[in-house]
KOLMARTOR-213831 format. One record per residue: residue in three letters; y, x, z of N, C-alpha, C, O in turn. Coordinates in Angstrom, 1 decimal, decimal comma. Layout:
<sites>
<ala <Y X Z> <Y X Z> <Y X Z> <Y X Z>> ...
</sites>
This chain:
<sites>
<met <3,1 158,4 46,3> <3,6 157,1 46,5> <2,9 156,3 47,6> <1,6 156,4 47,6>> <val <3,5 155,5 48,4> <2,8 154,8 49,4> <3,2 153,4 49,2> <4,3 153,0 48,9>> <leu <2,1 152,5 49,3> <2,1 151,1 49,3> <1,8 150,8 50,8> <0,7 151,1 51,3>> <leu <2,8 150,1 51,5> <2,4 149,7 53,0> <2,6 148,2 53,2> <3,7 147,6 52,9>> <glu <1,7 147,6 53,7> <1,7 146,2 54,0> <1,7 146,0 55,5> <0,9 146,6 56,2>> <phe <2,7 145,3 56,1> <2,8 145,2 57,3> <3,2 143,8 57,8> <3,6 143,0 57,0>> <ser <3,1 143,4 59,1> <3,6 142,3 59,7> <3,9 142,6 61,1> <3,2 143,3 61,8>> <met <5,1 142,0 61,6> <5,4 142,2 63,0> <5,6 140,8 63,6> <6,3 140,0 63,0>> <thr <5,0 140,6 64,9> <5,2 139,3 65,5> <5,5 139,4 66,9> <4,7 139,9 67,8>> <pro <6,7 139,0 67,2> <7,0 139,1 68,7> <6,3 138,0 69,3> <6,1 136,9 68,7>> <ser <5,8 138,2 70,7> <5,2 137,4 71,5> <6,2 136,5 72,1> <6,6 136,9 73,2>> <thr <6,7 135,4 71,6> <7,7 134,4 72,2> <7,2 133,0 72,5> <6,1 132,8 72,0>> <arg <7,8 132,2 73,2> <7,3 130,9 73,4> <7,6 130,0 72,3> <7,0 128,9 72,2>> <glu <8,6 130,3 71,4> <8,8 129,4 70,4> <7,6 129,5 69,2> <7,1 130,5 69,0>> <glu <7,3 128,3 68,6> <6,3 128,3 67,7> <6,7 129,0 66,4> <5,9 129,7 65,7>> <ser <7,9 128,7 66,0> <8,4 129,4 64,6> <8,8 130,8 64,9> <9,4 131,0 66,0>> <lys <8,5 131,7 64,0> <8,8 133,1 64,1> <9,8 133,3 63,1> <10,1 134,5 62,9>> <ser <10,3 132,4 62,2> <11,0 132,6 61,0> <12,4 133,4 61,3> <13,0 134,0 60,5>> <pro <12,9 133,3 62,4> <14,2 133,9 62,8> <13,9 135,4 62,8> <14,7 136,2 62,3>> <tyr <12,8 135,7 63,5> <12,3 137,1 63,5> <12,1 137,8 62,1> <12,4 139,0 61,7>> <val <11,3 136,9 61,4> <10,8 137,3 60,1> <12,1 137,6 59,3> <12,2 138,7 58,7>> <ala <13,2 136,7 59,4> <14,4 137,0 58,5> <15,1 138,1 58,9> <15,7 138,8 58,1>> <arg <15,1 138,5 60,3> <15,8 139,8 60,7> <15,1 140,9 60,1> <15,8 141,9 59,7>> <ile <13,9 140,9 60,0> <13,0 142,1 59,5> <13,4 142,2 58,0> <13,7 143,3 57,4>> <ile <13,2 141,0 57,4> <13,4 141,0 55,9> <15,0 141,4 55,5> <15,2 141,8 54,4>> <asp <15,7 141,2 56,2> <17,2 141,7 56,1> <17,2 143,3 56,0> <17,8 143,9 55,1>> <ile <16,5 143,8 56,9> <16,4 145,3 57,0> <15,7 145,7 55,8> <16,1 146,6 55,1>> <ile <14,6 145,1 55,6> <13,7 145,6 54,4> <14,6 145,5 53,0> <14,6 146,4 52,1>> <asp <15,3 144,4 52,8> <16,0 144,2 51,6> <17,2 145,2 51,4> <17,5 145,7 50,4>> <arg <17,9 145,4 52,6> <19,0 146,3 52,6> <18,5 147,8 52,3> <19,3 148,7 52,0>> <ser <17,1 148,0 52,6> <16,8 149,5 52,4> <16,8 150,0 51,0> <16,9 151,2 50,8>> <gly <16,6 149,0 50,0> <16,7 149,5 48,6> <15,4 149,7 48,1> <15,3 149,8 46,9>> <leu <14,3 149,7 48,9> <12,9 150,0 48,3> <12,4 148,6 47,8> <12,8 147,5 48,2>> <pro <11,5 148,9 46,8> <10,8 147,7 46,2> <9,9 147,0 47,4> <9,3 147,7 48,2>> <tyr <9,9 145,6 47,4> <9,0 145,0 48,4> <8,7 143,7 47,8> <9,3 143,1 46,8>> <gln <7,6 143,1 48,5> <7,1 141,7 48,2> <6,9 141,3 49,4> <6,3 141,9 50,3>> <leu <7,5 139,9 49,6> <7,2 139,1 50,8> <6,2 138,2 50,4> <6,2 137,7 49,3>> <thr <5,3 138,2 51,3> <4,1 137,1 51,2> <4,0 136,2 52,4> <4,7 136,6 53,4>> <pro <3,3 135,2 52,6> <3,3 134,4 53,7> <2,8 135,0 54,9> <3,1 134,5 56,0>> <met <1,9 136,2 54,7> <1,3 136,6 55,9> <1,7 138,1 56,1> <1,0 138,8 56,9>> <gly <2,8 138,7 55,5> <3,3 139,9 55,6> <4,2 140,2 54,5> <4,6 139,4 53,7>> <thr <4,5 141,6 54,5> <5,4 142,2 53,5> <4,8 143,5 53,0> <4,3 144,3 53,8>> <ile <5,0 143,8 51,6> <4,5 145,0 51,0> <5,8 145,9 50,7> <6,7 145,5 50,0>> <ile <5,9 147,1 51,1> <6,9 148,0 50,7> <6,4 149,2 50,0> <5,4 149,9 50,3>> <glu <7,2 149,5 49,0> <6,7 150,8 48,2> <7,6 151,9 48,2> <8,8 151,7 48,0>> <gly <7,2 153,1 48,4> <8,2 154,2 48,6> <7,5 155,5 49,1> <6,3 155,5 49,3>> <glu <8,3 156,5 49,4> <7,7 157,6 49,9> <7,4 157,6 51,2> <8,1 156,8 51,9>> <trp <6,5 158,2 51,8> <6,2 158,1 53,2> <7,2 157,9 54,2> <7,1 157,0 55,0>> <ala <8,1 158,9 54,2> <9,2 158,8 55,3> <10,1 157,6 55,0> <10,6 157,0 55,9>> <glu <10,2 157,2 53,7> <11,1 156,0 53,6> <10,5 154,7 54,0> <11,2 154,0 54,7>> <val <9,3 154,5 53,7> <8,6 153,2 54,1> <8,4 153,2 55,7> <8,5 152,2 56,3>> <met <8,1 154,4 56,3> <7,7 154,5 57,8> <9,2 154,3 58,5> <9,2 153,9 59,7>> <gly <10,3 154,8 57,8> <11,5 154,6 58,3> <11,9 153,2 58,5> <12,5 152,8 59,5>> <val <11,6 152,4 57,4> <11,9 151,0 57,4> <11,1 150,3 58,5> <11,6 149,5 59,2>> <val <9,8 150,6 58,6> <9,1 149,9 59,6> <9,6 150,2 61,0> <9,7 149,4 61,9>> <thr <10,0 151,5 61,2> <10,5 151,9 62,6> <11,8 151,0 62,8> <12,0 150,4 63,9>> <asp <12,7 150,9 61,7> <14,0 150,1 61,8> <13,7 148,5 62,3> <14,3 147,8 63,1>> <cys <12,6 148,2 61,5> <12,1 146,7 61,8> <11,7 146,5 63,4> <12,0 145,6 64,1>> <phe <11,1 147,6 63,7> <10,5 147,5 65,2> <11,6 147,6 66,1> <11,6 147,0 67,2>> <arg <12,6 148,4 65,7> <13,6 148,7 66,8> <14,6 147,4 66,9> <15,2 147,1 68,0>> <ala <14,8 146,7 65,7> <15,6 145,4 65,6> <14,8 144,4 66,5> <15,5 143,6 67,1>> <leu <13,4 144,3 66,5> <12,8 143,4 67,4> <12,8 143,8 68,8> <13,0 143,0 69,6>> <glu <12,6 145,2 69,1> <12,5 145,7 70,3> <13,7 145,4 71,4> <13,6 145,4 72,6>> <ala <14,8 145,1 70,7> <15,9 144,8 71,5> <15,9 143,5 72,4> <16,6 143,5 73,4>> <asp <15,2 142,5 71,9> <15,0 141,4 72,6> <13,7 140,8 72,7> <13,5 139,7 73,2>> <cys <12,8 141,6 72,2> <11,3 141,1 72,3> <10,5 142,0 73,3> <10,2 143,1 72,9>> <pro <10,1 141,7 74,4> <9,4 142,5 75,2> <7,9 142,8 74,8> <7,2 143,7 75,3>> <arg <7,4 142,0 73,9> <6,1 142,4 73,3> <6,1 142,1 71,8> <6,6 141,1 71,4>> <ile <5,5 143,0 71,1> <5,5 142,9 69,5> <4,0 143,4 69,0> <3,5 144,4 69,4>> <ser <3,5 142,5 68,3> <2,2 142,7 67,7> <2,5 143,1 66,2> <3,3 142,6 65,6>> <ser <1,8 144,2 65,8> <2,0 144,8 64,5> <0,7 145,0 63,8> <-0,2 145,5 64,4>> <gln <0,7 144,8 62,6> <-0,5 145,1 61,7> <0,0 146,0 60,5> <1,0 145,6 59,8>> <ile <-0,6 147,2 60,2> <0,0 148,0 59,2> <-1,2 148,5 58,3> <-2,2 149,0 58,8>> <lys <-1,1 148,4 57,0> <-2,2 148,8 56,1> <-1,4 149,8 55,1> <-0,4 149,5 54,6>> <ile <-1,9 151,0 54,9> <-1,2 151,9 54,1> <-2,1 152,5 53,0> <-3,2 152,9 53,3>> <asp <-1,6 152,6 51,7> <-2,4 153,0 50,5> <-1,5 154,1 50,1> <-0,4 153,8 49,7>> <tyr <-1,9 155,3 50,1> <-1,2 156,6 49,5> <-1,9 157,0 48,2> <-3,1 157,2 48,2>> <arg <-1,2 157,1 47,1> <-1,6 157,8 45,9> <-0,6 158,6 45,3> <0,6 158,1 45,1>> <ala <-0,9 159,8 45,0> <0,0 160,8 44,2> <0,4 160,1 43,0> <-0,5 159,5 42,3>> <gly <1,7 160,2 42,6> <2,0 159,7 41,3> <3,2 158,8 41,3> <3,9 158,7 42,3>> <asp <3,4 158,2 40,4> <4,6 157,3 40,1> <4,6 156,0 40,8> <3,5 155,5 41,2>> <ala <5,9 155,4 40,9> <6,2 154,1 41,8> <5,5 153,0 40,8> <4,9 153,2 39,8>> <ser <5,9 151,7 41,3> <5,7 150,6 40,6> <4,1 150,1 40,6> <3,6 149,3 39,8>> <arg <3,5 150,6 41,7> <2,1 150,2 41,8> <2,0 148,8 42,2> <1,0 148,2 41,8>> <met <2,9 148,2 42,9> <2,8 146,8 43,3> <2,5 146,0 42,0> <1,6 145,2 42,0>> <lys <3,4 146,3 41,0> <3,3 145,6 39,7> <2,2 146,1 38,8> <1,6 145,3 38,0>> <ser <1,9 147,3 38,8> <0,8 147,8 37,9> <-0,6 147,4 38,4> <-1,5 147,3 37,6>> <lys <-0,7 147,3 39,6> <-2,1 147,0 40,2> <-2,5 145,5 39,8> <-3,6 145,2 39,4>> <val <-1,5 144,6 39,9> <-1,5 143,2 39,6> <-1,7 143,1 38,0> <-2,5 142,3 37,5>> <ala <-1,0 144,0 37,1> <-1,0 143,9 35,7> <-2,4 144,3 35,2> <-3,0 143,8 34,2>> <ala <-3,0 145,3 35,9> <-4,3 145,8 35,6> <-5,4 144,7 35,7> <-6,4 144,7 34,9>> <val <-5,3 143,8 36,6> <-6,3 142,8 37,0> <-5,9 141,7 36,0> <-6,8 141,1 35,4>> <glu <-4,7 141,4 35,8> <-4,3 140,2 34,7> <-4,9 140,7 33,2> <-5,4 139,9 32,5>> <asn <-4,7 142,1 33,0> <-5,1 142,5 31,6> <-6,8 142,3 31,6> <-7,3 141,7 30,6>> <leu <-7,4 142,6 32,6> <-9,0 142,5 32,7> <-9,3 141,0 32,4> <-10,4 140,7 31,8>> <leu <-8,5 140,1 32,9> <-8,8 138,6 33,0> <-8,2 138,1 31,7> <-8,6 137,0 31,3>> <gly <-7,3 138,7 31,1> <-6,7 138,2 29,8> <-5,7 137,1 30,0> <-5,5 136,3 29,1>> <arg <-5,1 137,1 31,4> <-4,2 136,1 31,5> <-3,3 136,5 32,6> <-3,6 137,4 33,4>> <lys <-2,2 135,7 32,8> <-1,2 136,0 33,9> <-1,7 135,1 35,1> <-2,2 134,0 35,0>> <leu <-1,5 135,8 36,3> <-1,9 135,1 37,4> <-0,7 134,7 38,3> <0,4 135,3 38,2>> <ser <-0,9 133,6 39,0> <0,2 133,1 39,7> <0,3 133,8 41,1> <-0,1 133,2 42,1>> <thr <0,9 135,1 41,1> <1,0 135,8 42,3> <2,5 135,7 42,7> <3,0 136,2 43,7>> 
</sites>
């Protein structure tokens, strides 16, 4: 199972990148894969081909009208079950003995 954290930012003159982020999040949401949106990127969970397919779809959606795109991708693979996004946080909360505001 793969946890993939990424962000894509087109080099545009506009200060706000929200319209581009919304375009990408729509693709991620429609993929059906578990994901978590953060202020600095998005985490997707699934099999390698699935998550890389979503990243490719996001790139293609921006490529259509963005001549330059900066991407950061971080991948953690671990054989086994899904739900690592939740279980990793739960493990830390268990050690601390309290819920965190994540």
